[in-house]
C-alpha positions as CSV (number, residue, x, y, z in Angstrom):
1,M,0.0,0.0,0.0
2,R,1.3,3.4,-0.9
3,S,1.8,6.1,1.7
4,V,-0.5,9.1,1.7
5,H,1.3,12.4,1.6
6,S,-0.3,15.8,2.2
7,A,2.2,17.4,-0.1
8,S,5.1,16.3,-2.4
9,V,7.9,18.8,-2.9
10,V,10.4,18.4,-5.8
11,I,13.8,20.2,-5.8
12,V,16.2,19.9,-8.7
13,V,19.8,20.6,-7.9
14,R,23.2,20.4,-9.6
15,D,26.1,21.1,-7.2
16,R,25.4,24.3,-5.3
17,L,25.1,22.3,-2.1
18,N,25.3,25.4,0.1
19,L,22.1,26.7,-1.5
20,L,20.4,23.4,-1.1
21,E,21.3,23.3,2.5
22,R,19.8,26.8,3.0
23,T,16.7,25.8,1.1
24,L,16.3,22.6,3.2
25,A,16.8,24.5,6.5
26,G,13.8,26.7,5.7
27,L,11.6,24.2,3.9
28,C,11.9,21.2,6.3
29,S,10.6,23.3,9.2
30,Q,7.4,23.8,7.2
31,L,6.9,20.2,6.1
32,A,4.6,17.8,8.0
33,A,5.9,14.3,8.9
34,T,3.5,12.9,6.2
35,D,4.9,15.2,3.4
36,Q,7.2,13.9,0.8
37,L,10.5,15.5,-0.3
38,I,11.9,14.5,-3.6
39,I,15.4,15.7,-4.6
40,V,16.5,15.3,-8.2
41,D,20.3,15.3,-8.3
42,D,21.4,16.4,-11.8
43,A,24.9,14.9,-11.7
44,S,26.2,16.8,-8.7
45,S,29.9,16.3,-7.8
46,G,29.5,16.8,-4.0
47,D,28.0,14.6,-1.3
48,L,24.4,15.7,-1.8
49,R,22.9,12.6,-0.1
50,S,24.5,13.4,3.3
51,V,23.2,17.1,3.1
52,V,19.7,15.9,2.3
53,Q,19.6,13.2,5.0
54,E,20.7,15.7,7.6
55,Y,17.5,17.6,7.1
56,W,15.0,15.0,5.8
57,P,16.2,11.4,6.2
58,S,13.2,9.9,4.4
59,A,13.7,12.1,1.3
60,D,13.6,10.3,-2.1
61,I,16.7,11.1,-4.1
62,V,16.8,10.6,-7.9
63,R,20.3,10.5,-9.1
64,I,21.0,11.5,-12.7
65,D,24.5,10.3,-13.4
66,E,25.3,12.4,-16.5
67,H,24.4,16.1,-16.9
68,E,22.9,16.6,-20.3
69,G,22.4,20.3,-20.4
70,Y,19.8,22.3,-18.5
71,R,16.6,20.3,-18.8
72,L,14.8,21.6,-15.8
73,S,11.3,20.6,-16.9
74,T,12.6,17.0,-17.7
75,R,14.2,16.8,-14.2
76,I,11.0,18.1,-12.5
77,N,9.0,15.5,-14.3
78,Q,11.4,12.8,-13.3
79,G,10.9,13.8,-9.7
80,L,7.1,14.0,-10.1
81,E,7.0,10.4,-11.2
82,L,7.9,9.5,-7.6
83,A,5.2,11.8,-6.1
84,H,2.5,9.9,-4.2
85,N,-1.1,10.9,-4.3
């Protein structure tokens, strides 16, 4: 049975882990325990997983291994495929 989430939030990131950390610090204080956080990692070179898990351990992380240019809408859609209704 799938979990029921009040909200699903998708964040697309490529490197810029300092900005991701600031975003998560503000966002996670506003999320409910039943909300879903989806991070789409567009071939980041840093340790994105540890940054995300520090703030939201149950986050779903989609790792894209090769950056293919700036395809923001494609990356958002990849994250939305994981969103639960």
